[in-house]
PyMOL Python script that loads the backbone (N, CA, C, O; Angstrom):
from pymol import cmd

cmd.read_pdbstr("""\
ATOM      1  N   MET A   1     -27.269   3.280  64.149  1.00  0.00           N
ATOM      2  CA  MET A   1     -25.584   3.498  64.230  1.00  0.00           C
ATOM      3  C   MET A   1     -25.157   2.292  65.233  1.00  0.00           C
ATOM      4  O   MET A   1     -25.824   1.360  65.683  1.00  0.00           O
ATOM      5  N   GLY A   2     -23.751   2.669  65.422  1.00  0.00           N
ATOM      6  CA  GLY A   2     -23.425   1.653  66.004  1.00  0.00           C
ATOM      7  C   GLY A   2     -23.135   0.298  65.349  1.00  0.00           C
ATOM      8  O   GLY A   2     -22.741  -0.731  65.899  1.00  0.00           O
ATOM      9  N   GLU A   3     -23.434   0.532  63.956  1.00  0.00           N
ATOM     10  CA  GLU A   3     -23.048  -0.947  63.133  1.00  0.00           C
ATOM     11  C   GLU A   3     -21.601  -1.292  63.001  1.00  0.00           C
ATOM     12  O   GLU A   3     -20.791  -0.374  62.881  1.00  0.00           O
ATOM     13  N   PHE A   4     -21.214  -2.516  63.011  1.00  0.00           N
ATOM     14  CA  PHE A   4     -19.920  -3.018  62.648  1.00  0.00           C
ATOM     15  C   PHE A   4     -19.371  -2.289  61.449  1.00  0.00           C
ATOM     16  O   PHE A   4     -19.958  -2.308  60.367  1.00  0.00           O
ATOM     17  N   LYS A   5     -18.145  -1.594  61.669  1.00  0.00           N
ATOM     18  CA  LYS A   5     -17.618  -1.383  60.573  1.00  0.00           C
ATOM     19  C   LYS A   5     -16.108  -1.749  60.199  1.00  0.00           C
ATOM     20  O   LYS A   5     -15.209  -1.608  61.027  1.00  0.00           O
ATOM     21  N   ASN A   6     -15.899  -2.183  59.022  1.00  0.00           N
ATOM     22  CA  ASN A   6     -14.411  -2.937  58.759  1.00  0.00           C
ATOM     23  C   ASN A   6     -13.705  -1.609  58.390  1.00  0.00           C
ATOM     24  O   ASN A   6     -14.221  -0.634  57.843  1.00  0.00           O
ATOM     25  N   ARG A   7     -12.215  -1.789  58.862  1.00  0.00           N
ATOM     26  CA  ARG A   7     -11.213  -0.661  58.511  1.00  0.00           C
ATOM     27  C   ARG A   7     -10.294  -1.350  57.900  1.00  0.00           C
ATOM     28  O   ARG A   7      -9.674  -2.186  58.557  1.00  0.00           O
ATOM     29  N   ILE A   8     -10.019  -1.170  56.603  1.00  0.00           N
ATOM     30  CA  ILE A   8      -9.084  -1.922  55.756  1.00  0.00           C
ATOM     31  C   ILE A   8      -8.170  -0.942  54.935  1.00  0.00           C
ATOM     32  O   ILE A   8      -8.570  -0.034  54.207  1.00  0.00           O
ATOM     33  N   ASN A   9      -6.916  -1.282  55.180  1.00  0.00           N
ATOM     34  CA  ASN A   9      -5.963  -0.696  54.498  1.00  0.00           C
ATOM     35  C   ASN A   9      -5.285  -1.080  53.350  1.00  0.00           C
ATOM     36  O   ASN A   9      -4.706  -2.152  53.173  1.00  0.00           O
ATOM     37  N   VAL A  10      -5.425   0.205  52.285  1.00  0.00           N
ATOM     38  CA  VAL A  10      -5.478  -0.235  50.973  1.00  0.00           C
ATOM     39  C   VAL A  10      -4.072   0.872  50.487  1.00  0.00           C
ATOM     40  O   VAL A  10      -3.744   1.903  51.075  1.00  0.00           O
ATOM     41  N   THR A  11      -3.590   0.426  49.573  1.00  0.00           N
ATOM     42  CA  THR A  11      -2.672   1.517  48.642  1.00  0.00           C
ATOM     43  C   THR A  11      -3.401   1.765  47.252  1.00  0.00           C
ATOM     44  O   THR A  11      -3.790   0.777  46.629  1.00  0.00           O
ATOM     45  N   ILE A  12      -3.581   2.892  46.797  1.00  0.00           N
ATOM     46  CA  ILE A  12      -4.116   3.429  45.931  1.00  0.00           C
ATOM     47  C   ILE A  12      -3.017   4.698  45.236  1.00  0.00           C
ATOM     48  O   ILE A  12      -2.732   5.596  46.029  1.00  0.00           O
ATOM     49  N   ASN A  13      -2.521   4.780  44.081  1.00  0.00           N
ATOM     50  CA  ASN A  13      -1.570   5.674  43.505  1.00  0.00           C
ATOM     51  C   ASN A  13      -0.202   5.810  44.441  1.00  0.00           C
ATOM     52  O   ASN A  13       0.389   6.887  44.522  1.00  0.00           O
ATOM     53  N   ASP A  14       0.164   4.833  45.012  1.00  0.00           N
ATOM     54  CA  ASP A  14       1.121   4.822  46.013  1.00  0.00           C
ATOM     55  C   ASP A  14       1.088   5.658  47.325  1.00  0.00           C
ATOM     56  O   ASP A  14       1.991   6.141  48.009  1.00  0.00           O
ATOM     57  N   GLN A  15      -0.207   5.659  47.434  1.00  0.00           N
ATOM     58  CA  GLN A  15      -0.648   6.468  48.775  1.00  0.00           C
ATOM     59  C   GLN A  15      -1.457   5.403  49.566  1.00  0.00           C
ATOM     60  O   GLN A  15      -2.319   4.708  49.027  1.00  0.00           O
ATOM     61  N   HIS A  16      -1.139   5.325  50.815  1.00  0.00           N
ATOM     62  CA  HIS A  16      -1.926   4.384  51.769  1.00  0.00           C
ATOM     63  C   HIS A  16      -3.200   4.923  52.129  1.00  0.00           C
ATOM     64  O   HIS A  16      -3.199   6.131  52.369  1.00  0.00           O
ATOM     65  N   TYR A  17      -4.194   4.365  52.214  1.00  0.00           N
ATOM     66  CA  TYR A  17      -5.679   4.889  52.894  1.00  0.00           C
ATOM     67  C   TYR A  17      -6.027   3.795  53.620  1.00  0.00           C
ATOM     68  O   TYR A  17      -5.637   2.651  53.386  1.00  0.00           O
ATOM     69  N   THR A  18      -6.934   4.209  54.716  1.00  0.00           N
ATOM     70  CA  THR A  18      -7.778   3.294  55.410  1.00  0.00           C
ATOM     71  C   THR A  18      -9.177   3.570  55.212  1.00  0.00           C
ATOM     72  O   THR A  18      -9.635   4.696  55.406  1.00  0.00           O
ATOM     73  N   ILE A  19      -9.913   2.547  54.815  1.00  0.00           N
ATOM     74  CA  ILE A  19     -11.137   2.624  54.041  1.00  0.00           C
ATOM     75  C   ILE A  19     -12.165   1.918  54.990  1.00  0.00           C
ATOM     76  O   ILE A  19     -12.120   0.695  55.125  1.00  0.00           O
ATOM     77  N   VAL A  20     -13.065   2.661  55.628  1.00  0.00           N
ATOM     78  CA  VAL A  20     -13.796   2.255  56.668  1.00  0.00           C
ATOM     79  C   VAL A  20     -15.419   1.951  56.022  1.00  0.00           C
ATOM     80  O   VAL A  20     -16.209   2.807  55.625  1.00  0.00           O
ATOM     81  N   GLY A  21     -15.605   0.552  56.059  1.00  0.00           N
ATOM     82  CA  GLY A  21     -17.188   0.131  55.449  1.00  0.00           C
ATOM     83  C   GLY A  21     -17.505  -1.236  56.016  1.00  0.00           C
ATOM     84  O   GLY A  21     -16.790  -2.082  56.554  1.00  0.00           O
ATOM     85  N   GLU A  22     -18.934  -1.188  55.699  1.00  0.00           N
ATOM     86  CA  GLU A  22     -19.614  -2.679  56.168  1.00  0.00           C
ATOM     87  C   GLU A  22     -19.419  -3.779  55.273  1.00  0.00           C
ATOM     88  O   GLU A  22     -19.779  -4.902  55.625  1.00  0.00           O
ATOM     89  N   ASP A  23     -18.800  -3.552  53.964  1.00  0.00           N
ATOM     90  CA  ASP A  23     -18.666  -4.512  52.949  1.00  0.00           C
ATOM     91  C   ASP A  23     -17.638  -5.212  53.431  1.00  0.00           C
ATOM     92  O   ASP A  23     -16.836  -4.753  54.243  1.00  0.00           O
ATOM     93  N   ASN A  24     -17.592  -6.660  52.840  1.00  0.00           N
ATOM     94  CA  ASN A  24     -16.424  -7.493  52.823  1.00  0.00           C
ATOM     95  C   ASN A  24     -15.305  -7.030  52.540  1.00  0.00           C
ATOM     96  O   ASN A  24     -15.095  -6.387  51.511  1.00  0.00           O
ATOM     97  N   PRO A  25     -14.363  -7.314  53.481  1.00  0.00           N
ATOM     98  CA  PRO A  25     -12.793  -6.563  53.373  1.00  0.00           C
ATOM     99  C   PRO A  25     -12.035  -6.826  52.212  1.00  0.00           C
ATOM    100  O   PRO A  25     -11.138  -6.095  51.793  1.00  0.00           O
ATOM    101  N   GLU A  26     -12.495  -8.120  51.586  1.00  0.00           N
ATOM    102  CA  GLU A  26     -11.920  -8.797  50.274  1.00  0.00           C
ATOM    103  C   GLU A  26     -12.653  -7.914  49.389  1.00  0.00           C
ATOM    104  O   GLU A  26     -11.864  -7.419  48.585  1.00  0.00           O
ATOM    105  N   HIS A  27     -13.773  -7.539  49.220  1.00  0.00           N
ATOM    106  CA  HIS A  27     -14.555  -6.528  48.288  1.00  0.00           C
ATOM    107  C   HIS A  27     -14.063  -5.232  48.340  1.00  0.00           C
ATOM    108  O   HIS A  27     -13.916  -4.688  47.246  1.00  0.00           O
ATOM    109  N   ILE A  28     -13.732  -4.516  49.462  1.00  0.00           N
ATOM    110  CA  ILE A  28     -12.953  -3.090  49.471  1.00  0.00           C
ATOM    111  C   ILE A  28     -11.557  -3.390  48.952  1.00  0.00           C
ATOM    112  O   ILE A  28     -11.085  -2.581  48.154  1.00  0.00           O
ATOM    113  N   ARG A  29     -10.917  -4.328  49.263  1.00  0.00           N
ATOM    114  CA  ARG A  29      -9.641  -4.515  48.700  1.00  0.00           C
ATOM    115  C   ARG A  29      -9.426  -4.467  47.058  1.00  0.00           C
ATOM    116  O   ARG A  29      -8.541  -3.859  46.456  1.00  0.00           O
ATOM    117  N   TYR A  30     -10.486  -5.282  46.507  1.00  0.00           N
ATOM    118  CA  TYR A  30     -10.743  -5.607  45.253  1.00  0.00           C
ATOM    119  C   TYR A  30     -11.381  -4.176  44.495  1.00  0.00           C
ATOM    120  O   TYR A  30     -11.302  -3.975  43.283  1.00  0.00           O
ATOM    121  N   VAL A  31     -11.858  -3.483  45.227  1.00  0.00           N
ATOM    122  CA  VAL A  31     -12.538  -2.290  44.372  1.00  0.00           C
ATOM    123  C   VAL A  31     -11.333  -1.005  44.322  1.00  0.00           C
ATOM    124  O   VAL A  31     -11.130  -0.238  43.380  1.00  0.00           O
ATOM    125  N   ALA A  32     -10.527  -1.054  45.834  1.00  0.00           N
ATOM    126  CA  ALA A  32      -9.426  -0.452  45.675  1.00  0.00           C
ATOM    127  C   ALA A  32      -8.407  -0.711  44.521  1.00  0.00           C
ATOM    128  O   ALA A  32      -7.869   0.184  43.870  1.00  0.00           O
ATOM    129  N   HIS A  33      -8.224  -1.951  44.366  1.00  0.00           N
ATOM    130  CA  HIS A  33      -7.400  -2.144  43.528  1.00  0.00           C
ATOM    131  C   HIS A  33      -7.616  -1.857  41.863  1.00  0.00           C
ATOM    132  O   HIS A  33      -6.768  -1.564  41.020  1.00  0.00           O
ATOM    133  N   LEU A  34      -9.076  -2.056  41.724  1.00  0.00           N
ATOM    134  CA  LEU A  34      -9.545  -1.575  40.428  1.00  0.00           C
ATOM    135  C   LEU A  34      -9.189  -0.209  40.263  1.00  0.00           C
ATOM    136  O   LEU A  34      -8.567   0.120  39.253  1.00  0.00           O
ATOM    137  N   VAL A  35      -9.586   0.855  41.358  1.00  0.00           N
ATOM    138  CA  VAL A  35      -9.056   2.042  41.192  1.00  0.00           C
ATOM    139  C   VAL A  35      -7.590   2.447  41.223  1.00  0.00           C
ATOM    140  O   VAL A  35      -7.273   3.556  40.794  1.00  0.00           O
ATOM    141  N   ASP A  36      -6.900   1.813  41.590  1.00  0.00           N
ATOM    142  CA  ASP A  36      -5.333   1.767  41.374  1.00  0.00           C
ATOM    143  C   ASP A  36      -5.102   1.667  40.014  1.00  0.00           C
ATOM    144  O   ASP A  36      -4.616   2.568  39.331  1.00  0.00           O
ATOM    145  N   GLU A  37      -5.497   0.415  39.556  1.00  0.00           N
ATOM    146  CA  GLU A  37      -5.426   0.092  38.091  1.00  0.00           C
ATOM    147  C   GLU A  37      -5.809   1.221  36.880  1.00  0.00           C
ATOM    148  O   GLU A  37      -5.226   1.445  35.819  1.00  0.00           O
ATOM    149  N   ARG A  38      -6.886   1.771  37.398  1.00  0.00           N
ATOM    150  CA  ARG A  38      -7.486   2.846  36.531  1.00  0.00           C
ATOM    151  C   ARG A  38      -6.669   4.160  36.468  1.00  0.00           C
ATOM    152  O   ARG A  38      -6.535   4.859  35.464  1.00  0.00           O
ATOM    153  N   LEU A  39      -6.069   4.421  37.870  1.00  0.00           N
ATOM    154  CA  LEU A  39      -5.114   5.460  37.762  1.00  0.00           C
ATOM    155  C   LEU A  39      -4.051   5.144  36.975  1.00  0.00           C
ATOM    156  O   LEU A  39      -3.653   5.966  36.150  1.00  0.00           O
ATOM    157  N   LYS A  40      -3.473   3.972  37.111  1.00  0.00           N
ATOM    158  CA  LYS A  40      -2.121   3.699  36.657  1.00  0.00           C
ATOM    159  C   LYS A  40      -2.383   3.635  35.043  1.00  0.00           C
ATOM    160  O   LYS A  40      -1.488   4.050  34.306  1.00  0.00           O
ATOM    161  N   MET A  41      -3.488   3.168  34.531  1.00  0.00           N
ATOM    162  CA  MET A  41      -3.624   3.175  33.040  1.00  0.00           C
ATOM    163  C   MET A  41      -3.831   4.479  32.536  1.00  0.00           C
ATOM    164  O   MET A  41      -3.376   4.833  31.448  1.00  0.00           O
ATOM    165  N   LEU A  42      -4.594   5.318  33.385  1.00  0.00           N
ATOM    166  CA  LEU A  42      -4.711   6.663  32.906  1.00  0.00           C
ATOM    167  C   LEU A  42      -3.197   7.562  32.861  1.00  0.00           C
ATOM    168  O   LEU A  42      -3.083   8.413  31.979  1.00  0.00           O
ATOM    169  N   ALA A  43      -2.276   7.382  33.646  1.00  0.00           N
ATOM    170  CA  ALA A  43      -1.211   7.848  34.193  1.00  0.00           C
ATOM    171  C   ALA A  43      -0.203   7.476  32.964  1.00  0.00           C
ATOM    172  O   ALA A  43       0.535   8.307  32.436  1.00  0.00           O
ATOM    173  N   SER A  44      -0.281   6.121  32.594  1.00  0.00           N
ATOM    174  CA  SER A  44       0.617   5.861  31.400  1.00  0.00           C
ATOM    175  C   SER A  44       0.072   6.311  30.055  1.00  0.00           C
ATOM    176  O   SER A  44       0.645   6.018  29.005  1.00  0.00           O
ATOM    177  N   LYS A  45      -0.987   6.989  30.100  1.00  0.00           N
ATOM    178  CA  LYS A  45      -1.499   7.598  28.687  1.00  0.00           C
ATOM    179  C   LYS A  45      -1.359   9.006  28.607  1.00  0.00           C
ATOM    180  O   LYS A  45      -1.231   9.689  27.591  1.00  0.00           O
ATOM    181  N   SER A  46      -1.404   9.421  29.980  1.00  0.00           N
ATOM    182  CA  SER A  46      -1.131  10.864  30.279  1.00  0.00           C
ATOM    183  C   SER A  46      -0.160  11.380  31.168  1.00  0.00           C
ATOM    184  O   SER A  46      -0.479  11.934  32.220  1.00  0.00           O
ATOM    185  N   ALA A  47       0.919  11.238  30.828  1.00  0.00           N
ATOM    186  CA  ALA A  47       2.245  11.281  31.760  1.00  0.00           C
ATOM    187  C   ALA A  47       2.402  12.599  32.443  1.00  0.00           C
ATOM    188  O   ALA A  47       3.055  12.759  33.474  1.00  0.00           O
ATOM    189  N   GLY A  48       1.718  13.588  31.758  1.00  0.00           N
ATOM    190  CA  GLY A  48       2.051  15.207  32.403  1.00  0.00           C
ATOM    191  C   GLY A  48       0.929  15.525  33.436  1.00  0.00           C
ATOM    192  O   GLY A  48       0.982  16.512  34.169  1.00  0.00           O
ATOM    193  N   LEU A  49       0.053  14.750  33.444  1.00  0.00           N
ATOM    194  CA  LEU A  49      -0.987  15.120  34.512  1.00  0.00           C
ATOM    195  C   LEU A  49      -0.502  14.815  36.005  1.00  0.00           C
ATOM    196  O   LEU A  49      -0.064  13.753  36.446  1.00  0.00           O
ATOM    197  N   ASP A  50      -0.705  16.069  36.683  1.00  0.00           N
ATOM    198  CA  ASP A  50      -0.729  15.694  38.358  1.00  0.00           C
ATOM    199  C   ASP A  50      -1.746  14.962  38.925  1.00  0.00           C
ATOM    200  O   ASP A  50      -2.847  14.880  38.380  1.00  0.00           O
ATOM    201  N   THR A  51      -1.446  14.343  40.118  1.00  0.00           N
ATOM    202  CA  THR A  51      -2.360  13.478  40.884  1.00  0.00           C
ATOM    203  C   THR A  51      -3.562  13.988  40.896  1.00  0.00           C
ATOM    204  O   THR A  51      -4.464  13.222  40.555  1.00  0.00           O
ATOM    205  N   THR A  52      -3.877  15.194  41.225  1.00  0.00           N
ATOM    206  CA  THR A  52      -5.059  15.640  41.146  1.00  0.00           C
ATOM    207  C   THR A  52      -5.889  15.415  40.181  1.00  0.00           C
ATOM    208  O   THR A  52      -7.047  15.085  40.433  1.00  0.00           O
ATOM    209  N   ARG A  53      -5.451  15.551  38.949  1.00  0.00           N
ATOM    210  CA  ARG A  53      -6.118  15.518  37.665  1.00  0.00           C
ATOM    211  C   ARG A  53      -6.292  14.036  37.157  1.00  0.00           C
ATOM    212  O   ARG A  53      -7.283  13.608  36.566  1.00  0.00           O
ATOM    213  N   LYS A  54      -5.202  13.354  37.475  1.00  0.00           N
ATOM    214  CA  LYS A  54      -5.307  12.088  37.100  1.00  0.00           C
ATOM    215  C   LYS A  54      -6.755  11.134  38.106  1.00  0.00           C
ATOM    216  O   LYS A  54      -7.482  10.206  37.750  1.00  0.00           O
ATOM    217  N   ALA A  55      -6.685  11.788  39.221  1.00  0.00           N
ATOM    218  CA  ALA A  55      -7.945  11.492  40.075  1.00  0.00           C
ATOM    219  C   ALA A  55      -9.140  11.707  39.516  1.00  0.00           C
ATOM    220  O   ALA A  55      -9.955  10.809  39.306  1.00  0.00           O
ATOM    221  N   ILE A  56      -9.342  13.118  39.197  1.00  0.00           N
ATOM    222  CA  ILE A  56     -10.638  13.396  38.734  1.00  0.00           C
ATOM    223  C   ILE A  56     -10.823  13.071  37.355  1.00  0.00           C
ATOM    224  O   ILE A  56     -11.982  13.135  36.945  1.00  0.00           O
ATOM    225  N   LEU A  57      -9.954  12.746  36.576  1.00  0.00           N
ATOM    226  CA  LEU A  57     -10.372  11.897  35.423  1.00  0.00           C
ATOM    227  C   LEU A  57     -10.614  10.696  35.438  1.00  0.00           C
ATOM    228  O   LEU A  57     -11.379  10.190  34.616  1.00  0.00           O
ATOM    229  N   THR A  58     -10.022  10.031  36.352  1.00  0.00           N
ATOM    230  CA  THR A  58     -10.339   8.632  36.609  1.00  0.00           C
ATOM    231  C   THR A  58     -11.811   8.532  37.202  1.00  0.00           C
ATOM    232  O   THR A  58     -12.582   7.756  36.637  1.00  0.00           O
ATOM    233  N   ALA A  59     -12.296   9.318  38.389  1.00  0.00           N
ATOM    234  CA  ALA A  59     -13.583   9.493  38.760  1.00  0.00           C
ATOM    235  C   ALA A  59     -14.642   9.623  37.576  1.00  0.00           C
ATOM    236  O   ALA A  59     -15.604   8.870  37.426  1.00  0.00           O
ATOM    237  N   VAL A  60     -14.289  10.765  36.711  1.00  0.00           N
ATOM    238  CA  VAL A  60     -15.173  10.933  35.667  1.00  0.00           C
ATOM    239  C   VAL A  60     -15.323   9.604  34.657  1.00  0.00           C
ATOM    240  O   VAL A  60     -16.428   9.336  34.186  1.00  0.00           O
ATOM    241  N   ASN A  61     -14.359   8.937  34.409  1.00  0.00           N
ATOM    242  CA  ASN A  61     -14.467   7.812  33.611  1.00  0.00           C
ATOM    243  C   ASN A  61     -14.897   6.739  34.415  1.00  0.00           C
ATOM    244  O   ASN A  61     -15.282   5.871  33.632  1.00  0.00           O
ATOM    245  N   ILE A  62     -15.020   6.383  35.481  1.00  0.00           N
ATOM    246  CA  ILE A  62     -15.694   5.281  36.236  1.00  0.00           C
ATOM    247  C   ILE A  62     -17.129   5.855  36.518  1.00  0.00           C
ATOM    248  O   ILE A  62     -17.928   4.944  36.735  1.00  0.00           O
ATOM    249  N   MET A  63     -17.667   7.087  36.575  1.00  0.00           N
ATOM    250  CA  MET A  63     -18.789   7.402  36.811  1.00  0.00           C
ATOM    251  C   MET A  63     -19.416   7.372  35.422  1.00  0.00           C
ATOM    252  O   MET A  63     -20.548   6.916  35.258  1.00  0.00           O
ATOM    253  N   HIS A  64     -18.686   7.854  34.426  1.00  0.00           N
ATOM    254  CA  HIS A  64     -19.440   7.483  33.079  1.00  0.00           C
ATOM    255  C   HIS A  64     -19.782   5.958  32.807  1.00  0.00           C
ATOM    256  O   HIS A  64     -20.835   5.648  32.250  1.00  0.00           O
ATOM    257  N   GLU A  65     -19.064   5.234  33.128  1.00  0.00           N
ATOM    258  CA  GLU A  65     -19.167   3.660  32.929  1.00  0.00           C
ATOM    259  C   GLU A  65     -20.451   3.164  33.745  1.00  0.00           C
ATOM    260  O   GLU A  65     -21.349   2.410  33.371  1.00  0.00           O
ATOM    261  N   LYS A  66     -20.288   3.741  34.837  1.00  0.00           N
ATOM    262  CA  LYS A  66     -21.349   3.884  35.943  1.00  0.00           C
ATOM    263  C   LYS A  66     -22.817   4.161  35.244  1.00  0.00           C
ATOM    264  O   LYS A  66     -23.626   3.240  35.130  1.00  0.00           O
ATOM    265  N   VAL A  67     -23.079   5.399  34.818  1.00  0.00           N
ATOM    266  CA  VAL A  67     -24.224   5.719  34.143  1.00  0.00           C
ATOM    267  C   VAL A  67     -24.605   4.783  32.866  1.00  0.00           C
ATOM    268  O   VAL A  67     -25.695   4.223  32.746  1.00  0.00           O
ATOM    269  N   GLN A  68     -23.580   4.704  31.971  1.00  0.00           N
ATOM    270  CA  GLN A  68     -23.890   3.445  30.733  1.00  0.00           C
ATOM    271  C   GLN A  68     -24.498   2.433  31.398  1.00  0.00           C
ATOM    272  O   GLN A  68     -25.590   2.044  30.983  1.00  0.00           O
ATOM    273  N   LEU A  69     -23.768   1.692  32.804  1.00  0.00           N
ATOM    274  CA  LEU A  69     -24.399   0.206  33.108  1.00  0.00           C
ATOM    275  C   LEU A  69     -25.779   0.624  33.492  1.00  0.00           C
ATOM    276  O   LEU A  69     -26.659  -0.099  33.025  1.00  0.00           O
ATOM    277  N   GLU A  70     -26.270   1.867  34.417  1.00  0.00           N
ATOM    278  CA  GLU A  70     -27.237   1.834  34.934  1.00  0.00           C
ATOM    279  C   GLU A  70     -28.362   2.168  33.668  1.00  0.00           C
ATOM    280  O   GLU A  70     -29.502   1.704  33.632  1.00  0.00           O
ATOM    281  N   GLU A  71     -27.960   2.783  32.982  1.00  0.00           N
ATOM    282  CA  GLU A  71     -29.091   2.916  31.349  1.00  0.00           C
ATOM    283  C   GLU A  71     -29.183   1.791  30.841  1.00  0.00           C
ATOM    284  O   GLU A  71     -30.282   1.498  30.369  1.00  0.00           O
ATOM    285  N   GLU A  72     -28.246   0.944  30.776  1.00  0.00           N
ATOM    286  CA  GLU A  72     -28.382  -0.529  30.068  1.00  0.00           C
ATOM    287  C   GLU A  72     -29.014  -1.584  31.040  1.00  0.00           C
ATOM    288  O   GLU A  72     -29.561  -2.547  30.504  1.00  0.00           O
ATOM    289  N   ASN A  73     -29.003  -1.527  32.149  1.00  0.00           N
ATOM    290  CA  ASN A  73     -29.630  -2.104  32.955  1.00  0.00           C
ATOM    291  C   ASN A  73     -31.081  -1.754  33.079  1.00  0.00           C
ATOM    292  O   ASN A  73     -31.883  -2.676  33.229  1.00  0.00           O
ATOM    293  N   ASP A  74     -31.585  -0.258  33.022  1.00  0.00           N
ATOM    294  CA  ASP A  74     -33.114   0.130  32.969  1.00  0.00           C
ATOM    295  C   ASP A  74     -33.382  -0.369  31.682  1.00  0.00           C
ATOM    296  O   ASP A  74     -34.420  -1.031  31.696  1.00  0.00           O
ATOM    297  N   ARG A  75     -32.813  -0.306  30.495  1.00  0.00           N
ATOM    298  CA  ARG A  75     -33.123  -0.823  28.975  1.00  0.00           C
ATOM    299  C   ARG A  75     -33.574  -2.398  29.194  1.00  0.00           C
ATOM    300  O   ARG A  75     -34.548  -2.877  28.613  1.00  0.00           O
ATOM    301  N   LEU A  76     -32.836  -3.052  30.001  1.00  0.00           N
ATOM    302  CA  LEU A  76     -32.941  -4.534  29.695  1.00  0.00           C
ATOM    303  C   LEU A  76     -34.178  -4.910  31.010  1.00  0.00           C
ATOM    304  O   LEU A  76     -34.887  -5.906  30.866  1.00  0.00           O
ATOM    305  N   LYS A  77     -34.308  -4.144  32.072  1.00  0.00           N
ATOM    306  CA  LYS A  77     -35.564  -4.297  32.667  1.00  0.00           C
ATOM    307  C   LYS A  77     -36.705  -4.100  31.923  1.00  0.00           C
ATOM    308  O   LYS A  77     -37.584  -4.956  31.826  1.00  0.00           O
ATOM    309  N   LEU A  78     -36.744  -2.953  31.357  1.00  0.00           N
ATOM    310  CA  LEU A  78     -37.920  -2.254  30.476  1.00  0.00           C
ATOM    311  C   LEU A  78     -38.108  -3.796  29.388  1.00  0.00           C
ATOM    312  O   LEU A  78     -39.191  -4.343  29.180  1.00  0.00           O
ATOM    313  N   GLU A  79     -36.995  -4.176  28.915  1.00  0.00           N
ATOM    314  CA  GLU A  79     -37.487  -5.090  27.729  1.00  0.00           C
ATOM    315  C   GLU A  79     -37.701  -6.304  28.533  1.00  0.00           C
ATOM    316  O   GLU A  79     -38.429  -7.060  27.890  1.00  0.00           O
ATOM    317  N   LEU A  80     -37.421  -6.730  29.496  1.00  0.00           N
ATOM    318  CA  LEU A  80     -37.943  -8.047  30.278  1.00  0.00           C
ATOM    319  C   LEU A  80     -39.034  -7.752  30.707  1.00  0.00           C
ATOM    320  O   LEU A  80     -39.780  -8.719  30.860  1.00  0.00           O
ATOM    321  N   GLN A  81     -39.565  -6.473  31.054  1.00  0.00           N
ATOM    322  CA  GLN A  81     -41.049  -6.472  31.380  1.00  0.00           C
ATOM    323  C   GLN A  81     -42.142  -6.430  30.335  1.00  0.00           C
ATOM    324  O   GLN A  81     -43.306  -6.801  30.490  1.00  0.00           O
ATOM    325  N   GLN A  82     -41.623  -5.952  29.310  1.00  0.00           N
ATOM    326  CA  GLN A  82     -42.163  -6.119  28.065  1.00  0.00           C
ATOM    327  C   GLN A  82     -42.391  -7.466  27.564  1.00  0.00           C
ATOM    328  O   GLN A  82     -43.494  -7.732  27.087  1.00  0.00           O
ATOM    329  N   LEU A  83     -41.386  -8.430  27.622  1.00  0.00           N
ATOM    330  CA  LEU A  83     -41.574  -9.731  27.187  1.00  0.00           C
ATOM    331  C   LEU A  83     -42.477 -10.513  28.457  1.00  0.00           C
ATOM    332  O   LEU A  83     -43.209 -11.468  28.197  1.00  0.00           O
ATOM    333  N   LYS A  84     -42.357 -10.103  29.512  1.00  0.00           N
ATOM    334  CA  LYS A  84     -43.438 -10.927  30.198  1.00  0.00           C
ATOM    335  C   LYS A  84     -44.793 -10.558  29.892  1.00  0.00           C
ATOM    336  O   LYS A  84     -45.726 -11.355  29.802  1.00  0.00           O
ATOM    337  N   ASN A  85     -44.867  -9.172  29.718  1.00  0.00           N
ATOM    338  CA  ASN A  85     -46.356  -8.610  29.588  1.00  0.00           C
ATOM    339  C   ASN A  85     -46.908  -9.464  27.962  1.00  0.00           C
ATOM    340  O   ASN A  85     -48.067  -9.709  27.627  1.00  0.00           O
ATOM    341  N   SER A  86     -45.814  -9.720  27.309  1.00  0.00           N
ATOM    342  CA  SER A  86     -46.425 -10.221  26.067  1.00  0.00           C
ATOM    343  C   SER A  86     -46.777 -11.594  26.138  1.00  0.00           C
ATOM    344  O   SER A  86     -47.589 -12.119  25.376  1.00  0.00           O
ATOM    345  N   GLU A  87     -46.140 -12.208  27.094  1.00  0.00           N
ATOM    346  CA  GLU A  87     -46.382 -13.445  27.593  1.00  0.00           C
ATOM    347  C   GLU A  87     -47.809 -13.753  28.217  1.00  0.00           C
ATOM    348  O   GLU A  87     -48.360 -14.838  28.028  1.00  0.00           O
ATOM    349  N   ASP A  88     -48.353 -12.776  28.942  1.00  0.00           N
ATOM    350  CA  ASP A  88     -49.489 -12.730  29.492  1.00  0.00           C
ATOM    351  C   ASP A  88     -50.585 -12.522  28.580  1.00  0.00           C
ATOM    352  O   ASP A  88     -51.720 -12.685  29.029  1.00  0.00           O
ATOM    353  N   ILE A  89     -50.424 -12.160  27.268  1.00  0.00           N
ATOM    354  CA  ILE A  89     -51.360 -11.808  26.384  1.00  0.00           C
ATOM    355  C   ILE A  89     -51.899 -13.094  25.796  1.00  0.00           C
ATOM    356  O   ILE A  89     -52.786 -13.059  24.943  1.00  0.00           O
TER     357      ILE A  89
END
""", "prot")
cmd.dss("prot")
cmd.show_as("cartoon", "prot")
cmd.util.cbc("prot")
cmd.orient("prot")
């Protein structure tokens, strides 16, 4: 503990947040910007949703993409390992 933490002020869905983390401040701002863009995109397609529902659906969509990317990463790692093994033969 006692590690240096950055305190970054961001705006998501017209709300101000302070995010505390060890990552580069520009990276934190970029991630917050992406979340804000996703919320806005969802809001433009589903104007009747309240903020909580927009936030939950945005989180579900982002997590879905994360899982897909992890599965693709695992598949590519396996493929790479198989290629390496075939070169050893």
